[in-house]
C-alpha positions, 0 to 999 in steps of 0.5 A, spaced: 636 736 561 632 731 561 633 727 554 640 727 556 643 720 558 650 720 558 655 720 555 660 716 550 666 714 546 668 710 541 676 710 537 676 707 530 684 704 530 684 703 523 690 707 521 694 705 527 697 699 522 692 693 525 691 690 518 685 694 517 681 691 523 677 697 527 678 696 535 673 700 537 673 702 546 666 704 548 666 708 554 659 710 558 657 715 564 651 714 566 649 721 569 647 720 578 641 722 580 643 729 583 650 729 579 652 736 575 654 736 568 661 738 570 662 731 574 659 727 569 664 730 564 669 730 569 669 722 571 668 721 563 674 725 561 677 721 567 675 714 564 677 716 557 684 718 559 684 711 562 683 708 557 688 711 553 683 714 548 688 720 548 694 716 547 692 713 542 688 718 538 695 723 538 698 716 535 693 715 529 694 723 528 699 721 522 701 715 518 707 711 522 712 708 518 712 700 520 720 701 521 719 708 525 714 704 529 719 699 531 724 703 534 719 707 537 717 700 541 723 698 542 725 704 545 719 703 549 721 697 550 727 699 554 724 704 558 719 700 561 725 695 563 729 700 566 722 703 570 722 696 573 729 696 575 728 702 579 722 700 581 725 693 584 732 698 587 728 701 590 723 697 594 729 691 595 
C-alpha cells in the first residue's frame, strides 16, 4: 500500500445534451495516516454521492429526447415547489 495516494473520480457529461461541452467533476480523497482503505473508500463514496455523480451517470446511461427532458424537469420543478410549500407550512 506504499504507492497508494488517494481515490479520484471524473465524469464526462458530453451525452447529457449540453451541446458537446464536457463537464468534469473531480473528487479526490487523500488517505490519512493510519486510516484503513475501507474508511477512505467510504469517504470517497460519500463525496461521490454528495456531488451527484451517481445521479448524473444514471441520467446519461441512455439518450433522453429533449421533449422528455423538458417534461422530467417540469415534474421535478413541481415536486420541488410542493416540497418547499410543505416545509414552509410545517415550519410556520
